[in-house]
C-alpha positions in Angstrom: 78.4 122.4 121.0 79.9 119.4 119.5 76.3 118.3 118.3 75.6 121.4 116.5 78.4 121.0 114.7 77.5 117.7 113.9 74.2 118.5 112.6 75.4 120.7 110.2 78.4 118.9 108.9 75.9 115.8 108.6 75.0 116.0 104.8 78.4 117.0 103.2 80.0 114.3 105.3 77.3 111.7 104.1 77.8 112.8 100.9 81.3 112.6 100.6 81.4 109.4 102.6 79.5 108.0 99.9 81.5 109.4 97.5 84.7 107.4 99.3 82.5 104.5 99.6 82.7 104.7 95.9 86.1 105.2 95.4 87.5 102.3 98.0 85.4 99.9 95.6 87.2 101.4 93.0 90.8 100.5 94.4 89.4 97.0 95.4 88.4 96.5 91.9 92.2 97.5 90.9 94.0 95.5 93.3 91.9 92.3 92.5 92.9 93.5 88.8 96.3 94.2 90.0 97.0 90.6 91.2 95.4 88.9 88.8 97.9 90.7 86.3 100.6 90.2 88.4 99.6 86.5 88.3 99.6 86.5 84.9 102.6 88.2 83.8 105.0 88.0 86.4 104.3 84.9 88.7 103.3 83.0 85.3 106.5 83.3 83.7 107.5 79.9 84.4 107.4 78.1 80.6 110.4 77.5 78.7 111.7 81.0 76.8 110.0 83.8 78.9 111.9 86.1 80.1 111.6 87.6 83.4 112.5 91.1 82.7 109.9 91.1 79.3 107.5 89.7 81.6 108.1 92.7 84.4 108.3 95.0 82.1 105.1 94.1 80.3 103.3 94.6 83.8 104.7 97.6 84.7 103.4 99.2 81.0 99.8 98.1 81.7 99.2 99.0 85.5 101.1 102.1 85.5 98.7 104.6 83.4 95.6 103.1 86.3 97.8 103.0 89.4 99.1 106.8 88.5 95.5 107.4 87.8 94.1 106.4 91.1 97.0 107.9 92.9 96.5 111.3 91.6 92.2 110.9 92.0 93.9 110.5 95.9 95.9 113.7 95.7 92.5 115.5 95.3 91.1 114.2 97.9 92.4 117.0 100.6 92.2 119.3 98.1 88.4 118.8 97.6 88.3 118.3 101.8 89.4 121.8 101.9 87.3 123.3 99.5 83.8 121.7 100.3 84.8 120.7 103.9 86.5 123.3 105.1 85.9 126.6 103.0 82.1 126.6 103.7 82.1 125.3 107.2 82.5 128.9 108.2 82.1 131.6 105.7 78.8 130.0 104.9 77.7 130.3 108.7 79.3 134.1 108.3 76.7 134.9 105.8 73.6 133.6 107.0 74.5 134.9 110.1 74.1 131.8 112.1 77.0 132.3 113.9 75.6 135.3 116.0 73.0 132.6 117.6 75.4 130.3 119.3 78.0 133.5 120.3 75.0 135.2 122.2 75.1 131.8 124.7 77.5 130.7 126.9 79.8 129.6 124.2 83.2 131.7 123.4 83.9 132.6 120.3 87.5 130.2 121.0 85.4 127.4 121.5 83.5 127.6 118.6 86.0 128.0 116.7 87.7 124.8 118.0 84.7 122.3 118.0 84.0 123.4 114.6 87.6 122.6 113.3 88.1 119.8 115.7 85.4 117.2 114.4 85.3 117.6 110.9 89.0 117.6 110.7 89.3 114.6 111.9 86.6 113.4 110.1 88.9 114.4 107.2 91.9 112.7 108.4 90.4 109.4 108.9 88.5 109.2 105.7 91.3 110.3 103.8 93.6 107.3 106.1 91.6 105.0 104.7 91.5 105.7 101.5 95.5 105.5 101.3 95.1 102.3 103.1 93.0 100.6 100.4 95.2 102.3 97.6 97.8 100.9 99.8 97.2 96.8 99.8 96.0 97.9 96.0 98.7 98.6 94.1 101.2 96.7 96.7 102.1 94.6 93.7 103.0 97.2 91.2 104.7 99.3 93.8 107.2 96.0 94.5 107.6 95.4 91.0 108.2 99.6 90.3 110.6 100.4 92.7 110.3 103.8 92.1 108.8 105.0 95.9 110.2 108.4 95.9 108.6 109.4 91.9 106.9 112.8 92.2 103.6 111.3 91.2 103.4 108.0 93.4 105.2 109.2 96.6 102.6 111.9 97.9 99.8 109.7 97.2 101.2 106.7 99.5 101.2 105.7 103.4 101.0 108.9 105.9 101.1 112.1 103.6 97.6 112.4 102.6 97.2 112.6 105.9 99.1 115.5 106.3 97.6 116.9 103.3 94.2 116.5 104.5 94.5 118.5 107.9 96.1 121.2 106.0 93.4 121.7 103.5 90.7 121.6 106.2 92.3 123.9 108.1 93.3 125.9 105.5 89.9 125.9 104.0 87.8 127.0 107.1 90.6 129.7 107.5 89.7 130.9 104.4 86.3 131.0 105.0 86.8 133.4 108.4 89.0 135.4 106.7 87.0 136.2 103.5 83.4 135.8 104.9 82.8 134.4 101.3 82.0 130.3 100.4 82.9 130.5 96.6 86.0 132.6 96.9 87.6 130.8 99.9 86.8 127.1 98.0 88.8 129.0 94.7 91.6 130.3 96.8 91.8 126.7 98.7 92.5 125.1 95.9 94.6 127.2 94.5 96.9 127.4 97.6 96.5 123.4 98.0 97.6 122.8 94.1 101.0 125.4 94.2 101.9 123.8 97.7 101.5 120.5 95.7 103.9 121.5 93.0 105.9 124.0 94.8 106.8 121.6 97.9 108.2 118.4 95.3 110.0 120.5 93.2 111.9 122.9 95.9 111.4 121.6 99.2 111.1 117.6 99.7 114.9 116.7 98.3 116.0 119.0 101.4 114.4 117.3 103.7 117.4 115.5 104.8 120.6 115.9 103.6 121.4 114.3 100.4 124.0 111.7 100.3 127.0 111.6 97.1 129.0 108.8 95.5 131.0 108.5 93.0 130.4 105.8 89.8 132.5 104.6 87.6 131.0 104.7 84.0 131.4 101.1 82.9 129.1 98.2 81.3 126.4 98.4 84.0 126.3 102.2 85.0 125.9 102.9 81.3 122.8 100.8 80.7 121.1 104.1 82.2 123.5 106.7 81.9 123.3 108.5 78.9 126.3 111.0 77.2 125.6 113.7 76.5 128.7 116.0 74.6 128.4 120.0 74.5 129.4 122.3 72.7 130.9 124.0 75.6 133.8 121.3 76.0 131.7 119.7 78.9 130.9 115.6 78.9 127.7 115.2 81.2 126.0 112.3 82.2 122.0 112.1 82.2 119.4 110.1 83.8 121.5 107.6 85.8 119.5 106.0 88.1 119.8 103.8 91.7 117.7 101.5 92.1 114.9 102.0 94.7 116.7 105.6 95.4 115.7 109.5 94.4 119.0 110.2 92.1 119.0 114.3 92.6 121.3 114.8 90.3 120.0 115.0 86.6 123.3 115.9 85.0 126.9 115.6 86.2 129.8 116.1 84.3 132.3 113.2 83.4 135.4 113.2 84.7 138.7 110.7 85.1 140.3 109.4 87.9 141.7 112.5 89.0 138.7 114.6 88.7 139.6 116.3 85.8 136.7 116.9 83.0 136.7 115.0 80.2 136.0 116.6 77.6 133.9 115.6 74.0 137.2 115.0 72.3 138.6 113.0 74.9 135.4 110.4 75.0 134.4 110.5 71.1 136.9 108.1 70.3 135.7 105.4 72.4 132.4 106.4 70.7 131.9 103.7 67.9 128.2 102.2 67.9 129.4 99.4 70.1 127.4 99.9 73.8 129.5 97.6 75.6 132.9 98.0 73.9 132.3 102.0 74.3 131.6 101.5 77.6 134.8 99.3 78.0 136.9 102.0 76.5 135.6 104.7 79.0 136.1 102.3 81.7 139.9 102.4 81.4 140.0 106.0 80.9 139.0 105.9 84.3 135.8 107.6 83.6 133.5 108.2 86.7 130.6 110.8 87.3 129.4 112.0 90.8 125.8 111.4 91.9 123.7 113.0 94.7 120.5 110.6 95.7 118.2 110.1 98.5 118.8 106.6 99.5 115.7 104.2 99.5 115.5 103.3 102.6 114.9 107.3 103.6 111.5 106.5 102.3 109.5 106.3 105.3 111.6 109.0 107.1 110.6 111.4 104.3 106.7 110.2 105.0 107.0 111.3 108.4 109.0 114.3 107.6 106.4 115.6 104.7 103.7 114.9 107.0 105.2 116.7 109.9 105.8 119.8 107.9 101.9 119.8 106.5 100.8 119.2 110.2 103.1 122.3 111.2 101.3 124.7 108.6 97.9 123.2 109.3 98.8 124.0 112.9 100.0 127.7 111.9 97.0 128.9 110.2 95.3 127.4 112.7 96.0 130.3 114.4 95.6 132.4 112.4 92.2 131.4 112.3 92.0 131.5 116.3 94.0 134.9 116.3 91.3 136.3 113.9 88.5 135.2 115.8 89.4 137.0 119.0 89.6 140.1 117.4 85.9 139.4 116.0 
């Protein structure tokens, strides 16, 4: 049964493997380019008059687009695995009727499905994991400089979570193929569900995997470098865009308050705003201005990786239960 499954899956696996090898070669080339850029822009900033901060900004600006692009491509890999490996796996057999040859022998339907899912699923996870490792090596200098590992476009393309995505997408594709009994509809549904989850989880689920931490930040010259004041007509003064190094800030907008916790109105804040950032911040600091920030610390990056991977593996398990329940009913 295992040998039969491999023979049926072999053409897809070898074709996909060739594509993955090309992708991996591109990642190796990107890694060399990033390291060359780091040596030139950052490590090479030793001459008199070279501004290290400006050198870091130059390096980030040059590398951000290619790093984002390869991350997006890696994020597509699990979806493509689900659509092109998972969806046709069972649907094609049901369309052609070749499954009856095995079912009429001594192989039970449950065992048939277990083998059909098991071998390709392991292959999908291993291939995705290998690409994730190569990508991690390639972009490591950029990630060290950028620091935003929780970025919504970077987090899902790093380390463990792509493996969870691959397992879920493959099982989802195979199950939809079993339910629809048609290859093309199963492929389309697999991609649609995968894309929807890739939007819903970062927006509505990920930040709640662990309770957020909250801290009170004084408005001063330091915090004013990233915190933007927004004087609202409804009487509120809001802080927007504040960033904590390495952390994932969840509170996009938060009210500016005084030392007692009372909201500062635009009328109270306006006299401090004279167009000189340092003096403006010092004036607001004398008012005791501060704001609350809700965030996930950078130290929670790996717990979040494990938790989201576990979430997708759980979803894969639930979808597999549906598949086995369906196959038993015939």
